[in-house]
C-alpha positions, -999 to +999 in steps of 0.1 A: +923-111-831+893-130-827+864-112-838+830-116-818+793-113-825+780-086-804+746-079-826+723-072-795+685-069-803+669-029-798+654-023-764+621-042-764+626-065-790+626-097-771+593-084-752+577-076-783+587-110-799+580-128-768+544-109-768+535-116-804+545-157-801+520-156-773+497-146-793+500-167-821+505-198-802+469-188-783+457-182-820+470-215-830+458-237-798+418-219-806+422-229-843+434-264-833+405-266-805+377-252-834+387-283-860+384-309-834+349-294-823+339-294-859+349-329-866+337-343-834+304-322-846+306-341-877+310-374-864+281-371-839+261-366-866+268-395-885+247-430-875+262-458-855+265-482-891+283-449-906+307-448-877+310-487-877+319-483-918+349-459-912+360-479-879+342-458-849+323-459-823+309-436-804+332-439-774+359-430-800+346-395-811+353-379-774+389-389-776+392-370-808 
């Protein structure tokens, strides 16, 4: 007789997991957006000469 895995998740566990995953994904998106915002602000504060030294121009900042 073959043994078949028949484990099931407790009632509501999948829903809780999906809700938690949603909030974790939302938090990660906000953290990523904020890091990009800080980088853009720091690069915007540089002079054109400084940007040229690192191989960027003002138009490149918006694409980061």
